[in-house]
Z-matrix of the N, CA and C atoms (Angstrom, degrees):
N
C 1 1.456
C 2 1.565 1 107.39
N 3 1.306 2 115.62 1 104.06
C 4 1.482 3 116.88 2 173.55
C 5 1.472 4 108.96 3 -113.38
N 6 1.283 5 116.91 4 151.76
C 7 1.434 6 123.81 5 -178.04
C 8 1.514 7 109.91 6 -120.87
N 9 1.327 8 120.05 7 149.85
C 10 1.465 9 120.26 8 174.13
C 11 1.508 10 107.34 9 -69.95
N 12 1.368 11 115.44 10 143.63
C 13 1.385 12 122.01 11 -179.70
C 14 1.552 13 115.95 12 -71.99
N 15 1.309 14 116.19 13 -17.77
C 16 1.515 15 118.70 14 -176.43
C 17 1.536 16 107.89 15 -100.74
N 18 1.251 17 122.15 16 19.56
C 19 1.501 18 123.00 17 -177.33
C 20 1.540 19 109.38 18 -80.18
N 21 1.298 20 116.62 19 159.46
C 22 1.468 21 123.63 20 178.88
C 23 1.497 22 107.15 21 -80.87
N 24 1.305 23 121.72 22 111.50
C 25 1.444 24 122.40 23 -173.71
C 26 1.499 25 113.83 24 -63.82
N 27 1.282 26 118.70 25 -47.99
C 28 1.500 27 123.67 26 176.07
C 29 1.461 28 109.17 27 -170.59
N 30 1.316 29 116.58 28 168.10
C 31 1.392 30 120.93 29 -178.32
C 32 1.508 31 115.32 30 -64.74
N 33 1.394 32 115.55 31 -26.07
C 34 1.419 33 120.32 32 -177.29
C 35 1.530 34 113.79 33 -92.41
N 36 1.351 35 116.53 34 2.62
C 37 1.480 36 118.69 35 177.68
C 38 1.463 37 111.66 36 -94.91
N 39 1.290 38 116.01 37 123.44
C 40 1.465 39 122.67 38 179.94
C 41 1.481 40 111.80 39 -82.25
N 42 1.314 41 116.13 40 164.84
C 43 1.510 42 119.84 41 179.93
C 44 1.536 43 106.92 42 -70.12
N 45 1.286 44 122.10 43 -11.70
C 46 1.402 45 125.78 44 -179.45
C 47 1.571 46 112.09 45 -95.08
N 48 1.332 47 116.72 46 15.26
C 49 1.432 48 120.69 47 176.76
C 50 1.514 49 109.57 48 -59.80
N 51 1.384 50 121.03 49 137.51
C 52 1.405 51 122.25 50 -177.13
C 53 1.575 52 112.23 51 -78.60
N 54 1.273 53 111.19 52 169.80
C 55 1.496 54 120.37 53 167.56
C 56 1.480 55 107.80 54 -98.81
N 57 1.295 56 122.17 55 129.17
C 58 1.425 57 122.31 56 176.82
C 59 1.489 58 108.95 57 -97.15
N 60 1.342 59 119.21 58 128.26
C 61 1.430 60 126.19 59 179.60
C 62 1.535 61 107.10 60 -112.70
N 63 1.315 62 115.79 61 133.94
C 64 1.463 63 121.31 62 -176.62
C 65 1.560 64 112.58 63 -147.42
N 66 1.325 65 116.00 64 143.68
C 67 1.411 66 118.64 65 170.79
C 68 1.528 67 111.23 66 -87.65
N 69 1.280 68 119.27 67 158.51
C 70 1.398 69 124.12 68 175.90
C 71 1.518 70 112.15 69 -60.67
N 72 1.311 71 117.82 70 160.59
C 73 1.505 72 122.62 71 -175.45
C 74 1.544 73 110.67 72 -61.20
N 75 1.286 74 117.73 73 -31.32
C 76 1.502 75 121.80 74 -177.86
C 77 1.532 76 113.26 75 -99.29
N 78 1.307 77 116.48 76 -0.33
C 79 1.496 78 119.00 77 -170.20
C 80 1.527 79 109.30 78 -104.33
N 81 1.319 80 117.24 79 110.61
C 82 1.499 81 123.64 80 -177.78
C 83 1.484 82 113.11 81 -89.72
N 84 1.309 83 119.01 82 1.23
C 85 1.503 84 121.17 83 179.81
C 86 1.549 85 110.83 84 -67.72
N 87 1.287 86 117.78 85 143.90
C 88 1.441 87 123.31 86 178.97
C 89 1.485 88 114.56 87 -120.42
N 90 1.343 89 119.70 88 -26.07
C 91 1.456 90 121.35 89 -176.79
C 92 1.486 91 112.26 90 -59.44
N 93 1.323 92 117.47 91 -39.28
C 94 1.493 93 121.41 92 178.71
C 95 1.529 94 113.64 93 -61.62
N 96 1.374 95 111.98 94 -36.42
C 97 1.477 96 119.23 95 -178.12
C 98 1.563 97 108.18 96 -72.01
N 99 1.298 98 117.02 97 -42.03
C 100 1.464 99 120.10 98 177.02
C 101 1.525 100 110.11 99 -64.34
N 102 1.251 101 118.93 100 -41.50
C 103 1.492 102 124.53 101 179.09
C 104 1.546 103 106.35 102 -60.61
N 105 1.310 104 116.10 103 -51.03
C 106 1.546 105 118.94 104 -177.32
C 107 1.485 106 110.04 105 -60.80
N 108 1.373 107 118.49 106 -40.59
C 109 1.423 108 119.89 107 178.57
C 110 1.477 109 112.44 108 -60.58
N 111 1.302 110 118.71 109 -45.84
C 112 1.453 111 122.83 110 179.56
C 113 1.510 112 111.98 111 -67.16
N 114 1.259 113 119.17 112 -37.12
C 115 1.479 114 125.86 113 178.35
C 116 1.544 115 107.79 114 -64.14
N 117 1.344 116 115.59 115 -49.13
C 118 1.473 117 119.47 116 -179.30
C 119 1.532 118 111.73 117 -65.92
N 120 1.288 119 116.07 118 -37.25
C 121 1.482 120 119.35 119 178.34
C 122 1.583 121 110.59 120 -65.78
N 123 1.357 122 114.40 121 -39.01
C 124 1.468 123 118.14 122 177.16
C 125 1.553 124 110.97 123 -61.84
N 126 1.335 125 116.37 124 -25.98
C 127 1.439 126 122.22 125 179.84
C 128 1.561 127 112.71 126 -94.86
N 129 1.347 128 114.75 127 18.13
C 130 1.401 129 120.45 128 171.23
C 131 1.573 130 115.13 129 82.51
N 132 1.303 131 117.27 130 20.12
C 133 1.432 132 120.16 131 -179.56
C 134 1.551 133 111.90 132 -104.16
N 135 1.297 134 115.30 133 147.42
C 136 1.430 135 120.91 134 170.96
C 137 1.537 136 106.83 135 -93.45
N 138 1.379 137 115.95 136 133.30
C 139 1.441 138 119.88 137 -168.43
C 140 1.526 139 109.67 138 -121.68
N 141 1.323 140 112.81 139 136.23
C 142 1.484 141 122.25 140 169.13
C 143 1.539 142 104.21 141 -108.41
N 144 1.305 143 118.37 142 107.75
C 145 1.444 144 122.57 143 -178.64
C 146 1.525 145 109.80 144 -99.53
N 147 1.328 146 114.17 145 111.83
C 148 1.479 147 120.07 146 -176.68
C 149 1.523 148 114.96 147 -83.43
N 150 1.299 149 116.03 148 -9.33
C 151 1.436 150 121.61 149 174.61
C 152 1.526 151 113.29 150 85.63
N 153 1.306 152 118.07 151 -165.56
C 154 1.429 153 122.62 152 -177.63
C 155 1.540 154 115.35 153 -83.43
N 156 1.282 155 118.40 154 166.68
C 157 1.492 156 123.31 155 172.07
C 158 1.566 157 111.46 156 54.93
N 159 1.299 158 117.03 157 44.77
C 160 1.480 159 120.87 158 -175.43
C 161 1.518 160 112.15 159 -79.00
N 162 1.275 161 119.45 160 114.23
C 163 1.457 162 121.58 161 174.93
C 164 1.515 163 111.25 162 -67.41
N 165 1.307 164 119.32 163 149.18
C 166 1.392 165 123.85 164 -179.75
C 167 1.545 166 111.08 165 -54.62
N 168 1.293 167 117.53 166 -40.15
C 169 1.424 168 119.99 167 -176.02
C 170 1.543 169 111.93 168 -66.18
N 171 1.308 170 116.75 169 -34.14
C 172 1.491 171 118.18 170 174.43
C 173 1.500 172 110.18 171 -69.98
N 174 1.345 173 120.72 172 -42.69
C 175 1.417 174 120.19 173 179.56
C 176 1.531 175 110.70 174 -60.73
N 177 1.303 176 118.09 175 -44.36
C 178 1.424 177 123.55 176 179.19
C 179 1.508 178 109.79 177 -60.59
N 180 1.297 179 119.56 178 -46.73
C 181 1.462 180 121.80 179 -178.40
C 182 1.535 181 109.44 180 -64.61
N 183 1.317 182 121.37 181 -39.19
C 184 1.476 183 123.22 182 -176.50
C 185 1.518 184 105.62 183 -74.06
N 186 1.303 185 120.98 184 -38.35
C 187 1.475 186 122.57 185 176.58
C 188 1.501 187 111.46 186 -60.20
N 189 1.292 188 115.14 187 -42.01
C 190 1.478 189 118.18 188 179.45
C 191 1.565 190 110.58 189 -66.47
N 192 1.324 191 116.84 190 -40.92
C 193 1.429 192 119.53 191 177.77
C 194 1.511 193 114.53 192 -67.90
N 195 1.332 194 118.91 193 -43.02
C 196 1.488 195 122.38 194 -171.63
C 197 1.490 196 114.26 195 -95.09
N 198 1.369 197 117.39 196 -17.11
C 199 1.497 198 120.68 197 -176.40
C 200 1.543 199 109.27 198 44.97
N 201 1.379 200 117.57 199 62.87
C 202 1.398 201 119.72 200 -171.44
C 203 1.569 202 113.65 201 -68.35
N 204 1.318 203 113.02 202 159.74
C 205 1.432 204 120.00 203 174.92
C 206 1.625 205 110.07 204 -78.03
N 207 1.390 206 113.70 205 -24.48
C 208 1.446 207 117.27 206 -179.37
C 209 1.504 208 106.17 207 -163.10
N 210 1.326 209 116.42 208 147.76
C 211 1.490 210 123.55 209 169.81
C 212 1.478 211 108.44 210 -114.75
N 213 1.349 212 113.40 211 129.91
C 214 1.523 213 120.90 212 179.26
C 215 1.458 214 106.71 213 -117.96
N 216 1.370 215 115.44 214 118.51
C 217 1.477 216 121.61 215 174.62
C 218 1.529 217 106.66 216 -104.99
N 219 1.342 218 114.92 217 130.35
C 220 1.474 219 122.71 218 -177.77
C 221 1.499 220 113.10 219 -117.68
N 222 1.325 221 116.83 220 143.07
C 223 1.451 222 121.24 221 179.44
C 224 1.550 223 109.27 222 -133.17
N 225 1.312 224 112.44 223 134.22
C 226 1.471 225 119.85 224 173.11
C 227 1.535 226 111.49 225 -118.08
N 228 1.301 227 117.83 226 -26.94
C 229 1.491 228 122.10 227 -173.42
C 230 1.482 229 113.86 228 -78.61
N 231 1.353 230 121.28 229 -6.83
C 232 1.391 231 124.39 230 179.35
C 233 1.540 232 116.26 231 88.76
N 234 1.310 233 116.77 232 5.21
C 235 1.408 234 121.03 233 176.68
C 236 1.581 235 112.84 234 -107.60
N 237 1.348 236 112.58 235 25.47
C 238 1.467 237 120.19 236 -177.58
C 239 1.477 238 111.10 237 -61.19
N 240 1.332 239 119.06 238 -39.11
C 241 1.472 240 121.08 239 179.66
C 242 1.513 241 112.74 240 -56.26
N 243 1.367 242 113.07 241 -55.44
C 244 1.443 243 121.96 242 -176.78
C 245 1.506 244 110.18 243 -65.96
N 246 1.287 245 121.94 244 -51.53
C 247 1.423 246 125.68 245 -179.08
C 248 1.506 247 108.56 246 -62.83
N 249 1.351 248 118.92 247 -43.11
C 250 1.419 249 123.60 248 -175.89
C 251 1.520 250 112.21 249 -66.06
N 252 1.309 251 117.50 250 -38.10
C 253 1.415 252 123.60 251 -179.64
C 254 1.557 253 109.91 252 -63.69
N 255 1.343 254 114.39 253 -47.17
C 256 1.494 255 118.77 254 175.72
C 257 1.503 256 111.82 255 -60.38
N 258 1.334 257 117.32 256 -43.84
C 259 1.368 258 122.05 257 -173.96
C 260 1.545 259 110.99 258 -64.88
N 261 1.298 260 116.59 259 -51.12
C 262 1.512 261 120.04 260 -177.60
C 263 1.530 262 110.68 261 -67.15
N 264 1.295 263 119.81 262 -33.50
C 265 1.458 264 122.60 263 175.28
C 266 1.461 265 111.05 264 -59.41
N 267 1.319 266 116.45 265 -49.69
C 268 1.471 267 119.19 266 179.85
C 269 1.484 268 112.47 267 -67.26
N 270 1.300 269 117.54 268 -39.10
C 271 1.474 270 121.32 269 -179.46
C 272 1.587 271 108.54 270 -63.87
N 273 1.254 272 115.86 271 -48.05
C 274 1.464 273 119.77 272 -177.60
C 275 1.545 274 114.95 273 -69.75
N 276 1.357 275 116.00 274 -13.09
C 277 1.451 276 119.16 275 174.03
C 278 1.541 277 112.87 276 -76.32
N 279 1.334 278 114.89 277 -14.26
C 280 1.434 279 120.60 278 179.96
C 281 1.497 280 110.79 279 -88.23
N 282 1.339 281 120.39 280 108.36
C 283 1.460 282 120.46 281 -175.81
C 284 1.546 283 115.91 282 -50.71
N 285 1.321 284 116.85 283 -41.79
C 286 1.425 285 122.39 284 -175.91
C 287 1.592 286 111.49 285 -72.13
N 288 1.317 287 114.84 286 -13.41
C 289 1.515 288 118.05 287 -176.28
C 290 1.500 289 109.66 288 -114.71
N 291 1.291 290 118.77 289 -3.60
C 292 1.451 291 123.60 290 -175.51
C 293 1.553 292 115.89 291 -56.14
N 294 1.339 293 116.00 292 -29.49
C 295 1.448 294 119.62 293 -177.32
C 296 1.515 295 116.04 294 -104.63
N 297 1.363 296 116.56 295 9.54
C 298 1.413 297 120.14 296 177.33
C 299 1.551 298 107.36 297 -79.76
N 300 1.334 299 117.14 298 125.26
C 301 1.440 300 118.92 299 -178.65
C 302 1.532 301 111.16 300 -62.65
N 303 1.312 302 115.34 301 140.38
C 304 1.482 303 122.25 302 -179.82
C 305 1.515 304 107.68 303 -140.69
N 306 1.363 305 112.63 304 141.37
C 307 1.446 306 120.67 305 178.39
C 308 1.530 307 107.89 306 -131.45
N 309 1.328 308 115.37 307 158.08
C 310 1.460 309 120.36 308 175.48
C 311 1.539 310 107.72 309 -136.71
N 312 1.308 311 113.00 310 149.60
C 313 1.463 312 117.36 311 178.78
C 314 1.501 313 113.46 312 -164.59
N 315 1.326 314 113.77 313 169.37
C 316 1.402 315 119.79 314 179.51
C 317 1.543 316 112.20 315 117.51
N 318 1.263 317 116.41 316 -148.67
C 319 1.477 318 121.49 317 177.16
C 320 1.566 319 107.32 318 -86.79
N 321 1.255 320 113.74 319 104.06
C 322 1.488 321 121.35 320 -172.52
C 323 1.500 322 111.50 321 -91.16
N 324 1.340 323 120.59 322 -14.04
C 325 1.455 324 120.24 323 178.91
C 326 1.570 325 107.28 324 -145.21
N 327 1.392 326 114.26 325 153.36
C 328 1.436 327 117.91 326 179.93
C 329 1.488 328 115.36 327 -81.45
N 330 1.347 329 115.11 328 -13.15
C 331 1.445 330 119.80 329 -179.08
C 332 1.520 331 111.54 330 -106.93
N 333 1.307 332 116.71 331 25.61
C 334 1.528 333 122.25 332 -178.83
C 335 1.446 334 109.23 333 101.43
N 336 1.344 335 114.20 334 -156.59
C 337 1.443 336 120.23 335 -170.85
C 338 1.534 337 110.05 336 -67.14
N 339 1.326 338 115.49 337 144.51
C 340 1.418 339 122.37 338 176.30
C 341 1.568 340 109.98 339 -75.46
N 342 1.323 341 116.72 340 161.19
C 343 1.474 342 120.17 341 -178.98
C 344 1.490 343 107.67 342 -73.05
N 345 1.313 344 114.35 343 163.18
C 346 1.451 345 121.97 344 172.99
C 347 1.501 346 110.44 345 -58.34
N 348 1.303 347 119.73 346 -36.26
C 349 1.437 348 124.03 347 178.10
C 350 1.495 349 111.68 348 -63.48
N 351 1.319 350 115.23 349 -41.60
C 352 1.497 351 119.43 350 -179.27
C 353 1.591 352 109.71 351 -67.35
N 354 1.272 353 117.44 352 -38.51
C 355 1.447 354 120.81 353 -179.80
C 356 1.547 355 107.40 354 -66.67
N 357 1.322 356 115.17 355 -40.88
C 358 1.490 357 120.56 356 -179.93
C 359 1.572 358 108.35 357 -65.38
N 360 1.350 359 118.08 358 -35.75
C 361 1.407 360 122.25 359 178.06
C 362 1.481 361 112.70 360 -65.38
N 363 1.339 362 119.64 361 -36.09
C 364 1.432 363 123.45 362 178.14
C 365 1.539 364 108.34 363 -66.79
N 366 1.363 365 115.00 364 -44.72
C 367 1.450 366 116.89 365 174.99
C 368 1.505 367 115.47 366 -61.72
N 369 1.375 368 116.73 367 -42.65
C 370 1.469 369 117.60 368 177.25
C 371 1.426 370 113.74 369 -64.88
N 372 1.364 371 120.81 370 -25.94
C 373 1.434 372 123.70 371 176.21
C 374 1.518 373 112.35 372 -72.85
N 375 1.322 374 115.55 373 -22.49
C 376 1.491 375 115.60 374 175.68
C 377 1.520 376 116.31 375 141.21
N 378 1.317 377 117.14 376 -4.32
C 379 1.465 378 115.54 377 175.32
C 380 1.506 379 111.82 378 -76.26
N 381 1.302 380 118.26 379 135.28
C 382 1.495 381 123.55 380 178.81
C 383 1.520 382 109.31 381 -68.12
N 384 1.306 383 117.03 382 -39.53
C 385 1.464 384 123.03 383 -179.03
C 386 1.518 385 109.50 384 -143.72
N 387 1.326 386 114.84 385 152.71
C 388 1.473 387 123.26 386 179.63
C 389 1.550 388 104.35 387 -132.34
N 390 1.326 389 115.37 388 121.93
C 391 1.470 390 122.29 389 -179.52
C 392 1.533 391 110.01 390 -119.40
N 393 1.323 392 116.41 391 118.07
C 394 1.397 393 118.94 392 177.54
C 395 1.540 394 109.07 393 -83.19
N 396 1.326 395 118.98 394 -177.89
C 397 1.467 396 119.93 395 -174.86
C 398 1.564 397 111.34 396 -94.74
N 399 1.352 398 115.63 397 21.32
C 400 1.459 399 117.97 398 174.39
C 401 1.485 400 113.04 399 -78.51
N 402 1.278 401 119.78 400 170.62
C 403 1.485 402 121.35 401 172.94
C 404 1.515 403 110.76 402 -58.02
N 405 1.312 404 114.34 403 -41.88
C 406 1.492 405 118.19 404 179.93
C 407 1.564 406 111.18 405 -59.85
N 408 1.375 407 113.73 406 -43.65
C 409 1.417 408 117.12 407 -178.08
C 410 1.572 409 113.81 408 -66.76
N 411 1.261 410 116.74 409 -34.28
C 412 1.403 411 122.76 410 177.57
C 413 1.561 412 109.59 411 -68.81
N 414 1.342 413 115.95 412 -43.99
C 415 1.471 414 119.77 413 177.29
C 416 1.485 415 112.21 414 -63.81
N 417 1.351 416 118.28 415 -35.93
C 418 1.467 417 121.90 416 178.76
C 419 1.559 418 108.86 417 -69.41
N 420 1.286 419 117.71 418 -40.28
C 421 1.494 420 121.32 419 176.83
C 422 1.521 421 110.85 420 -61.25
N 423 1.299 422 117.22 421 -43.60
C 424 1.479 423 121.68 422 179.23
C 425 1.516 424 111.46 423 -62.42
N 426 1.398 425 116.38 424 -42.84
C 427 1.442 426 122.21 425 175.36
C 428 1.552 427 109.99 426 -58.31
N 429 1.313 428 116.07 427 -44.35
C 430 1.449 429 119.15 428 179.57
C 431 1.510 430 111.59 429 -60.18
N 432 1.346 431 117.98 430 -40.75
C 433 1.454 432 122.40 431 178.58
C 434 1.549 433 111.11 432 -59.84
N 435 1.313 434 116.37 433 -40.46
C 436 1.428 435 120.81 434 177.77
C 437 1.558 436 113.61 435 -61.35
N 438 1.308 437 114.04 436 -28.45
C 439 1.483 438 119.79 437 -177.94
C 440 1.503 439 113.11 438 -84.23
N 441 1.359 440 117.34 439 -16.57
C 442 1.481 441 118.22 440 -177.39
C 443 1.518 442 108.41 441 -71.97
N 444 1.327 443 115.93 442 144.26
C 445 1.454 444 119.84 443 175.62
C 446 1.533 445 107.37 444 -67.87
N 447 1.334 446 115.11 445 132.98
C 448 1.448 447 120.83 446 175.68
C 449 1.491 448 112.46 447 -86.54
N 450 1.337 449 114.18 448 145.06
C 451 1.521 450 114.03 449 179.18
C 452 1.501 451 108.85 450 -80.70
N 453 1.279 452 112.95 451 157.38
C 454 1.510 453 118.59 452 -179.16
C 455 1.491 454 109.24 453 -71.51
N 456 1.279 455 117.24 454 132.70
C 457 1.477 456 123.70 455 178.40
C 458 1.511 457 109.40 456 -85.62
N 459 1.327 458 116.95 457 128.36
C 460 1.473 459 121.06 458 -175.26
C 461 1.540 460 106.83 459 -108.94
């Protein structure tokens, strides 16, 4: 189940809905999350950065509170596939969060790039997009950012 990123989330979601950035539950790296926050802010997004080692329960609670326009899960430690699969499964089990767009990116495997089948499995589990840490993955992520509606600057 994948959803377009430019869809209307719900009637109660304003154009100013934030983007939630989170590290996988086993990933203690922070530099990637700070970089993503700055990059998203440069693209006109308000960001709620949950930091590293984010348990699914915390992500679910914050998503319920903020009703984000997008959830970005980032991995540097190479366990992105396993962490990401757990995270999206739990997120999509929540009826009120099932339609919030979510993407995952970074180092998704410890032995290099994941297979095409693994990337498809992440999408089938509920991620709208999957970005590996290749040059193509980074370019695709930047293109996605350009397509996100920017909030009005006051």
